[in-house]
N, C-alpha and C positions, 0 to 999 in steps of 0.2 A: 504494500500500500504506500509506504513512505519512501521506498528506495527506487522509485521509478523516476529517475532524474530527467528523463526526456519529456515528462508531462509539461504541457504549456500551462500558463497561469490559470486560465479559465477552467481547464479540466481539473487542475489541482483544487481550486476553490470548490468545485462541484463535489469532489470526493470528500473534502474537509467538511462541507455542509452536510453531506449524507452521514458521515460518522457522527457529527454533532447531534443530528436528529436521533440516531440510535442510542446515544448516551443520555440525552435530555429526556428522561422518562416521563417527567410531569409537564413537559412542554412549556416551561416558564421562561425559556430563553437563556438558561444557564445550566451548567453541569456541576452538581455538587459531588462531594466525595462519596456520599452514600449511593447516589445514582451511578457514579462511575463503577463502584464495586458490584452493585447489583447487575448493571447492564453488561459488564465485562464477563461475569460468570454466565449470564444468559446467552451471550454471544459465543461462549466457548473459547475466550481468549486463552492462549497457552504461551509456549516459549517465544514464538515470533512476536507477539504483542507485549511480552513482559517488560522490555525497556520503556515503551510508551506508557504502559500502565503505571510503572514505578514513578515516572516523571509526573504524570497527571495526578497521582495520589499525593505526591509532595506539594504540587502547586495548588491543590484544593484543600490543604490543611486549614487555612485561615478563612477562606470564603470560596463560593462557587465561581466557575469560569464562565463569563458571558460569551455569546457566540463570536463576537468580533475578536476578543482576546484569544479564544480557543483556536480560531482560524489562523491568527498571527503566530501562535505557538507552533502549530503544525507546519506552517510555511517556513519558520525559522529552523525547525528540525530538518525539513526537506532540503534546505540549502546549505546546511552546516556539515562539513566532513565528519564530525563526531556525532551528528544526529542528536538524539535525546541526551547525550553526554557532553554536548558542546555549550555554546554561550547561552542557550535557552535556560540553563541552570541559574543564570543571574536573575531570573524572575522568581527563584525559589524564596521561601521565607527567610533563608539565611541572609539574603541580600535586600529583600524588599521591606524588611522590618528592622528597626534599629535594635530591637531586643526580642528574644523569644518570648512566647506567652508565659504568663504566670502559671505555674503548675500548682494546683490546689492540693495541699497535703491532706491525706486522710486524717480523720479525727483520732485514729489510733496511733498516728506517728507523732513523735516528739523529738526535738533536737537532742543530740547526744550530749550527755554530761561528760566532762573531762575524765578520761581514764576508763571509759566503758567501751566495749567492742560491740560489733553489730550482731554477733551470735556466738554460741559456745564454740570453743576451739575444737572440741571433739567432733561436733557435727560435720563441719566443713572438711576436716582432715580425714574423718573415718568413713563418710558416706561412700566416696569413690573406692576406697580401699576395700570396703565390704562388698561393693558391687563387683569389683574386679575378682575378688576371691570366689564369689558365687558363680560368675559367668566365665571367667578365664582360668581360674585355678589359683592355688596358693603361691606358686612360683611367680606368676605374673604380678599378683598383688604384692608379694614381698619385694619384687624388683622395683615397683613404683614406690612402695613405702620407703625403701632405701634411698631412692632418688630424692624424695621430698624431705627426708630426714637430714640430708646434706644442705638444705636450703634454709634461709632465715625466715622468720616472721617479721613483717614490716609494719610499723606503726606510723600513722600519719593523721594529721588533723584534717577534718572535713573542710577547713578554711584554706589549707595549703595545697590540696590536690584536686584533680578532676578524674572522673571515671568514664571510660569509653567501653561499651559492651558491643562486641562485634557480632552482627547478624543473629540475634536471638530469635530466630523465626521458626515457625511451625514446619517449614519445608524440611528442616534437618531432623525432626523428630517424628513426623507423621505425613509429610507432604511429598512432593515430587523428588526431592533429593534423597530422602530415605527410601522411597519406592524404587529408585534407580539402583539401589544396592541389591535388591532382589532377595536371594536366599539368605536367611539369617539376619535380615535388616533390623528387626526389633531388638535383638541382642546387641548388634553392632553399634547401635546408636544410644545404648543405655548410658555410657559416660557423658554423652551430650545432654541427656535428660538430667543427670546429676548436676552438671555444670549450670544448666538453666535454673534448676531448683535452688542452687546456691546463690545465683544472681538474684532470684526472686526474694530470697531471705534478706539479702542486703538492701534491695529496693524497698522492701516492706518497712525498713527502718530509716532509710536515708533518702528515698525519692522525695523531692520537693524541699530537702534540707541542704543539698549540696549540688555542685555542678556535675550532671550526669548526661551523657549523650549516647547515641546508638548509631549503628550502620544497618543498612538493609541491602541485601543482594536482590536484583530483579528476578523474581520468580513469577510463575502464573498466578492469577488472582487468588485461587483457593489455597496457595502455599505461601503467600506473601506476608501474611499477618504475623504478629508476635506469637511465640510459643505459648501454649495454654497456661503455663506456670506464671507468665508475665502479663497476659492479656488484661487481667482485671486490675493490675497495678499501674501500668503505664497510661498516662493521660492521653485521651484521643487527639489532643492538639500537639502532642510531642513532636518536635522536629527530629530529623535524622539525616544521615549522609547516605546518598546513593553510592553503592560500592559494587560495581559489576564484576570486578576481578579480585585478586588477593590483597591488593594494597588500598588502604584508605585514602591514599593521596591521588587516586584516580577514580573518577575524572577530576582534573585539576580545579574545576569550578564547583565542586560539590559542597563547598563551605567549610571543609574540615580545617584547612590552613588558617582561615580567618577566625574560626572558633578557638583554635589553640593560641593564636596571637592574643585574642581577647582574654583567655584564661590567664596567660602570662601577665598581661597588663593589670589584671585583677589580683596579682600576687600569688598565683598558683604555679609553683615551680615543678610539680610532679604530675605526670599523666599515668594513670593505672589502666591497663588493658585486661579484658577478659572476653569470654564468648567462644565462638567456634569459627573454624577449627584451629586447635592449637598449632598443629604442624603445617598449616598453610596460611590462612588469613591473619591469625594472631601473630604468627612469626614474621611474616612479610610486613604487615602493617607496623609492628613495633620497631623493626629495624629501619624501615623507610622513614618513619617518623623521627627517630633519633638522628638519622643521617641528615634529614632536612632541617631540623631545628638544633643541630649540634652547636652552632655558634652563639646561641642565646642561653645555653646551660639548662635546657629542659631535661629533667630526669624521667626516663621511661621505665615503668615497672610492669611486669607481667605477673598477675596473681593466678597461680596454678589452681587454686581452689575454685575458681569460677571459669576455668577454661575446659573445653571439651574436645575430645578426639574420638574417632571410631575405635571400637574395642580392639580391632586387629592391629592398630598402631601402638598398642601397649606391649605387643609380643616382640621378642628379639628377632632380628632379621639379618640375613647376610648382606642385604643392601646397605646396612648401617654398621658394618663390621661387628655384628653380633649384638649391637644395641637395638633397642626399640626405636621406632620413628619418633616417639615422644621424647625419649632420652636424648636422641640425636638433636632434636629441635631445641631442647633446653640447653644443650652444649653450644649449639650454634648461636642462640640468642645471647648467652653469657659472653661468648667470644666477640659478639658484635657490640658489647657495651650495655646490653639490656640488663636491668636488675630483675632477675627471676626469683620469686619468693614463693614459699609454700602457701602463704595466705597474707592478705592485707588486713590489718585491724584498724578500722577508722575510729578516731577518737575526737 
């Protein structure tokens, strides 16, 4: 639809108008976020439409898109070599608003008092170990236990750091990404479920109290949303960074660099990363971030207690000289200057 570069302007406008009519379910002259989601699923949007869906979801966070603006956005996508990952992202909430929306804390959340952590040490340390022992065996669980035992616990004030959770989406635990694994998928993604549950535990206490942001990978509509463990915690107006590949720095206009700059201006010298998957997106994003911001002294920390990887990546492999992919990833991040810790305690 959008990669037909030979279309003349009139034909393109006709196509854009037709698409708008399909998405404007209540025919009020604008496309809301809820209309986008409903229509996209009714139309059977899948991988081909995923980049456009991700962009439109981001652009409708604050308010619906009127027809004229919708057509202009499609035309900009059509003419930009990066398509939905190009300059059209300058229309996103990261650039169109001076500040993100106020996130309304739940009544059960309270600011942390000095010296308190977000949850018990045993829970976040032992949940994954227990799951590994149950699904992969004692040897694999012991190997990971030894790995984290060699790492520190990191304490940081909620005023001094920011948290970025990478792709905490349902695709990885029950959607198209998980389904692509085929045989043994439910067991293979169990460490991801544990990581997202640990993320949820932190968000239950800190969301709305400190600087927290997220990335999302473009997936088909039914796999794009937050994982079930987080869906009732994250505000519907929450901004996020579109991240189609492994690095949070691409696309370059997704707003991530500007967010980090703002965090630093506000006195936050540490960025903590978690999410999935540890041996791809978390690894690449942490190293790329440290490299990009190395001249301004940003410390990049990876919290293993909120990072997930496929179960098979905890097993030793000849590909990594007898180590597991997870252990090799930790070694690579440490060598790259990343501070990898067994868990972060926010105080």
